[in-house]
Each structure stands twice: as C-alpha cells, then as structure tokens.
N, C-alpha and C positions, 0 to 999 in steps of 0.2 A: 361697897364703900363709896364708889364714884356716884352711884345713883342717889345715895343719901345726901352727899355734898351738893349735887345738882338741884335736888328738891329744896334743900335749905336755902340755896342761893335764890331760887325762884320765889320762895316764901318770904325771904328777907326783903325782896323788892316790892312784894305785894302787900304785906301786912301793915306797913306804915300808912298806905293809902286807905286801908280800912279804918284806921283811927281818925282819918280826916273826913269820914263820911258825914258827920253832923254839920259840917260847914256848908253843905248843900241844902237847898230847900227840899222839903219832903217830896214835892211833885217832880223833882229831878232824879229821885232815887227809885229804882224799880228792881225787885227781886223776882227771879223766875227759876223754877225747878221742874225738870222733866226727866223721864227715864223709861226703861222698858225691861221686861223679863222675858226671856225666851228659853223654852225647853225643846230639845231636839233629840230624836231617836233615829239612829241610822245603822245600816248594815251593809256589808260587802261580802261577795263570794267570788272566787276565781281571781284572787289578787294578782295584779300585774307587776307589783314591785318585788324585787329580790329580797330574800332574808326577812320576810314578814309572813304572818300567818295567812293561810289560804282563805280563811273566813274570819271575819271580825265584826263585832258590834260595839256600839258606843252610845252612851247616854250623856248629854251635856246640858248645862244650865248656864246662861249668861245673864247677868244683871248689870244694867248701866244706869247710873244716876248722874245727871249734869245739872249744875247750878251756876247762875251768874247774877252779879249785881251791877246794874247800869247806874252810874253816877255822872249825870251829864254826859260829857264826851268820853268818859272812862268806863271800861267794863272789866270787872274782876271775875274770872271764871274758873271752873274746875269740873272735872269729870272723873268718876271712879268706875272701873270695869272689873267685875268679878266673874271669871270664866272657869267653871269646874266641870270635870268629866269623870264618868264611872263606867266600869264594865268592860273596858277594852282588854284585848288579849295581851299576854306576854309577848314582847317584841312587836307591839302594835306600831303603826306608822303615826299615831297621834303624837303631836309635838306642841310647842308653845303657841302655835296659831290657834289651837283649840282649848288649851288649858293654861290659864295665867291668872292665879288667884289674887284678888283684892289689890289691883294695881291702880294708882292714881294716874290715869291716862292723860289728863290735862290739868295744868295749873298755870294760868296765864294772866297777863295784863294787856288789855287792848285800849288804844287811844285813837280817837277819830278827830284829827285836826281840821278836817274839812268834809263837806258832803261827799260821800262815795269813797272816802279814803280811810284806811284803818292800818295802824301799826300794832303788831302783836309781839310780845316777848314772853318767854317762859317755856313751858313744856306744852306741846300741842300736837294734834294730828293734822294731816294734810290730804286733800283730795283735789288734784289739779287736772283740768282739761278732761280728757277721756279716761283718766285714771290708769292708763296702761303702763305708765312709768312712775307715777306717784299717786297712790290711791288708798282710799279707806273703804274697802268693799265690806258689805254687810254679812256675807255668808260665813266667813271665819268668825270664831268667837273673839279672838284677840284683835287688838288695835295697834297698828304701827304708829309710833310716836317719835317726836323729835324735840331736842332742846335747842333753842336759838331765837331767831327773830324773822318776821316776815312782814312785807308791805303788800297790801291789797288795795287796788284802786279801780273804780268803775264809773263811767260817765253816764249821762242820761240816755245815751244810745246803746248802752250795755257793752261798749268797748271796755276791755279789762286788762289789767296788768297785775302780775304777781311776782314779787322778788323775795328770795329767802336765803338765809344762811343757817345751817343747823349741824348738830351732831345727833345722828340717829340713836335710838335706844336699842340695846340688845335685850330681848325678852329672857327673863330668868324665872325659875331655874332652867338650866340647859342640859341636864342629864335625864335620860328616860326614866330612871327610877324615881327621881324627885317629881318629875312631871306626872307620872302615874299616881303618885301619892298626894297630888294636889298641894304640894308644898308652897307656902306663901313666901315669896322673896321679891323684893323690889327690883324692877328692871334697872339696867345700868346704862348711862349715857356713854357711848363708845368714844372715848377720848382719842382713839387712833383712826377715826373716820370723820371726815368733813364732807358734807353734802350741801351744795348750794347751786343757785341758778335762777332762771326767770322764765315766765310764760306770758305771752301777749296775745290777746284775742281781738280781732276786728269783727264785730258782730254782723255787719252786712258788707261783705266784700262786693257781692253783686246779688240783687234780689234778696232771697232769704238764706243765701249761702254765707257761712262764717269762715274765717281763716284764723287759725291758731298757729303760732310759731314759738318754739321753746329751745332752751339750751340748759343742760345740767352738767355739773362737774362733781365727780366723786374722787376723793383722795383717801387712800387707805394704807396704813402701815401696820407692821407686826406689833403685837403686845407681847410682853414677856411670857404670858401663859396661853396666848392664843395666836399662833402663827396664821398669817393670811396670804392671799395671792397678791398682795400689794397692788391692788387695782388703782390706777390713775386714769380715769376715764372721762372723756368729754362726749356727750350725746346731744346731737342737734336733730330736731325734727319739726314737722309741720303737719297740720290737719285741715282738710276742707270738709265741711259738713253742712248738709241741708236736713233739718230735723223732720221726722215723720209728721204728716198731716193728712187728714181725710181727703181722698180723691187726688192725692198728689204723689209724685215720685220723690223719693228721698235717697240720699247717698252720703257716704263718708269714705274718705281716703286719708290714711295717716301713714307716714313713713319716717324713719329715723336712721341716722348713721352714727356709729360709735367708733371713736378713735382713742388712742392713748397707749398706755403700757400696762402690762399685767404679767404675772407668772403663771406657768401652766398648772402648778399645784400650790398648796399651802405648806408644803414640807419646808422645814428650816434649812434643808440642804439645797433647796431650789432657789438660787439667787440670780437666775438669768431672766432678764426682762424681755418680753415678746411684744412686738407691735400689734396693737388691736385693730382689726379690720372687720367690723360686724355691722349688722343692720336688721331692721324688721319692716314689714309692710302689712297694713290691714286695709282691706277694701270691702265695701258693703253697698248694695243697691236694693231698694225695696219700693213697694207700692202699697198704700193703704186704701182699701175699698170703702167707699162711702156706704154707710148703713149702720144698723143698730149695734152689731158686733164689732164694727171697725176692724175687720181682719186685715192683717199686714203680712205680706209674703216677701221674703228677702233672700238674696243670695250673698254669700260672704266668702272671703278668702283671707287667709293669714299665712305669712311667711316670716320665719326668723332664722338667721344663719346659724350653722353648726360648725364645729371644729373640723379642719381639714388636715391633710398629711404634711402641710408645709411646716417645717420645724422652727421657722423664724417668725411666725405670726400666730395670733390667737383670734379665732374668727367666730366663736360661739357668742351669740348676743346675750347681754346681761340686762334683764328687765328691771334692774335697780329696785325700787320699792313699789312696783306696779301691782295692780289687781288683775286677775284673769277670769273671774267668775262669769262676767257678762259675755266674754268671747268663747270660753272653752268649757263651761259647764260647772257642776258642783265640785266642791273641794273636800276638805276634811279627810275622811277615809278614802275618798275617791280622788279625782284630779290628775288623770294621766297626761293631759295636754297642757302645754304652757308655751310661753313666748321664747323658745330656744330650740334650735334644730328641728324645725317643723315646716311642712308645706301642707296646708289644710283648707280645701274648699268645702262649702256646705250650704244648706238651705234651712230657713227657719220660718215657722208659721206662728203668728201671735193673734189673739183675739180677746175682746172684752165683752162677754155676753151681758154683763150688767156692771153697775158701778162697784159692786162688791166682788165680782169674780173676774179673774183674768187667766188665760190659758196660753201655754207655749209648747211647741214641739220643734225639735231640730234634728238634723242628721248631718254628719260631716265625716269625711275620710281624712286620714292623716298619713303623710309620708315623711321620711327623714330628709332634711335638706342635705345632710352628709351621712352616708351609710356607715362611717367609722366612728361617729360620735354618739354619746348618750342621747337617747330619743326623748325629746321634750322634757317632761317632768317624771318620767318613769324610772330613771336610773338604770335602765336596760341598755347594754352596749355590746357591740361586736366590732372590735378594733380591726378585724380582717375585712369587714364589709360583706362577708359572704351570706349573711342572713337576709340580704335584700333591703330595699328602701320602704316597703309598705308596712306601716305600723298597725293599722286597723281602721275600723269604722265605728262611730259612736252615734247612738240614738238617745236623745234626752227628751223627757216629758216633765211638765211642771204645771200645777194648778194652785192658785192662791185665792182664798176667799176671806173676806172680812165677815166674821161672825157677829161682831159688834163694830159698826163703822168707825174707823180710825182708832179703835181701842184693842180689839181682839181679832187676830188673824191666824188662819190655819194655812199652812203650805205643805203640799205633798209633791215629792219629786222622785224621779227614777232615771237611771242611766244604764245603758247596755253597751259594752265595748266588745265588738266582734274582733278578736285578735287576728292580725295579719301574720304573715310568715316571720317578720322580725320579732314580734312579741312571743311567738311560739318557739323559734329556733335559735335565737341569740344565746351565746354561752351561759349568761347568767340569768336568762329569763326563767321564771318559775314554771314548772310543769303543771299548770292549772288550766281549767276550762275558761271560756269567755267570762269577762267580768260583769257582774250584776250588782247594782247599787241602788239603794232606796233610802229615803229619809222623810220624816214627818216633823214639822216645826209648828209650835204653838207660841205665838208672841202676844204679849200684853203691853200696851203703852199707857203711860200715865203722865 
C-alpha cells in the first residue's frame, strides 16, 4: 500500500508538468529511450551457505527500459526493470536481488537551475563514489531504489557534490515462495527508515589524485509487522584515488568509521541499545603496462570489522546500500565475501587484447576479523571461535566480448572457493566440497 501511495505522489508531481510541454519550443523538447535485455545461466556446486542445496542452477532474464523527456531545464524520467528467474532448487539462496518482476525502478523529475547543477525528486537509484556504501552494481538483476530528493553539482574542473534525503524501498515480494513464483508486487517505500547524507569530491587534490569525503546517516525503527535492529548509524569516510593509466602507477585507499546505536538482534524482546564501533578499509595499488593489451597488475586489501565478545557494543560493519561485485567477485548464487567481518588480501590481472575483448583473473584469501562472528556474507558462524580464523581462498576468472560493438556482449565467468578450516569445521557449515561457480551472460542494448 505504501509503495502505491509513494508512486501516486511522484506521478502527481510530474504529470502536470507533462501537460505544460507544448509551452516550450519544439527544439527545446527532446525524448530519449534506451534499454537492455540480459539472459544469464549460472550454476553452483559445493554450496557454502547453511540450509541451502549443495548444488543449484538458475536461469534469469532482466529487461530494463528507461525513458526521459528533456524540456529545457526540466527532465521527466522513468525506468522499468523486469527481473525474472527460473529453475532454481527448493530452498535456493535466490532472493529479490535476482527476481523482482515488473518494477518501476525510477519515476523522477529533475531540474537544472544552473550549469552543472541538478535537483532530482521522486523515485530514483543512486551510485555514489566508489559504490561501496551506496551503489547500483550491474551484476544483480534487481536495482536498489529510493524515494526522496537529491542535489548534484559539478564544476568545470569536475569537483563534485552530492546531497540527498531518501526513504529506501524494500523489494517485494519478500517470501521465498512468492519470489520463486515470479510474483509481481510493487516495492514498498520503507516509512520506518530514513537515509540521507552527502559526498564531496575534489578532482585534483594533487597531480591526478582525487579526494572524496562523505557522511551518511541511517535512522531505522520497528514497523508493526517487521521488527528491526533499530539502527541509528552515522558513517564517515574518505577516499584517495589515482585512476589507472598506461605506463602509470595507480592507487586507491578508502576507509570509513561507523558510530551510533543498534540492537544485537531484530527480536521484539531485544530493547537494549548497543554502541556501534565499526569500520572498513579498502586499499589497492596497481600498474598498467604500456602496450596493445594494456595489462594491469594490482594488489588489493580489504578489511571490515566483525562482532566481538564485548556485550556493550556492536562492532560488525554495516555496508548500508553498497555494492560488492567489483571488490569481491560474482554474486547471485555465489557471493561468499562481503564488507563485514573479513580480512582479505589479493592480486588481480586485467587485460584488453582488443576493443571488443577484456579479460580478468584474481585470487584472494579471506580471514575472519573476529573468529566468533558470522563470516562475511556466508552466514557461517562459530560463537566459540574454535574453528579458527581462515575462511578460504578464491580464484575468479572473467572474459567479456562485444559480439556486436556496444550492442551485443557475451560474458563468461567462473569462481572457485577453496574452503579453509572455518568453512569446513564451523558448527553450521554445510558438509560439502569446495565451491565451484560458473555463469554465462548474453546482453543486448538498444
């Protein structure tokens, strides 16, 4: 019901402006429509998650259509995303990130009062900075969306500012049975959650190094039918980055601290607020070799805090609405690593043999930052800490080729997780072999 009300409010603000379109000269009105269709087949064996099938396969289709009308300084825009999936096993790990039928992902009005400045209101998606805390990654089929307002500004030197206030949407349906049945249900704007903040980027702090600083606030309260952990979080962070370039060293360092209050569980009987003391760090350094293939070799490191035995604090980092594909590998049926309770160094190799083809290979190990907390995104836990801190090692391979330039692309990917003692011996770890995952994507853009 709340989602229908939110969409009606957005439409009621936008439709009167459509009626005013004839008042503008024809050369000031521009309509654009674009979209994509993606089919993906994937399979996993040696599942690492508890209470899920040892092996699973999944076929998904995602269709995205976006349209906008530019009327002078105004833009009226919208996007529909239809994500459907078939063939998954009973008790599959597939959720609304992969299946979300016929959802109006964006319905917004944007106004540009000056060059480089835009104000947007309505329902929209967001991708800010590195995307680690607010991101719209392309690998999942679903799209995180928000109802609210945002201000974006950029000057001629590419210094930028983003300010926003939103209520995030909860993807629906939220029961496994309805998800597996591809039930169409509009997402709901979460009236019990406010998410707001800002991000500022200085494009050239020194040389070609940029500096980004941000602060986000999340305020969450229980709903009658959905108890929560009552998170009241403040997250401050910064990022230094020198972008990759031929015959150049590049680097990136990002870190954030998280403070506030939260409860240990979402149980209605849990009314004790704990002080939040959490954080994460990402570091990366690489070099791109000059030449036709432009090979880049990089070393990377990720840390995110986990929960400790201190009964008066909560120390597991909350990644908010961040994306993790770029740092940690493919998601969907896979995705063991994430930005919580992890210490993970690794190396990556990338190359572009041609304009149509790019290749990537990476390997990384992963340890628990806290041996008594759930490991990263696996849901595997040993509260005694006796299973040790080593989670395992991951090898990932990926190849992407444009079959028709900028129109039709094939992507092939695979990941192998060699399980460490923790993923083999923890009390709720499934008794399965090492995890093997593969996927094939075919994407058409129009």
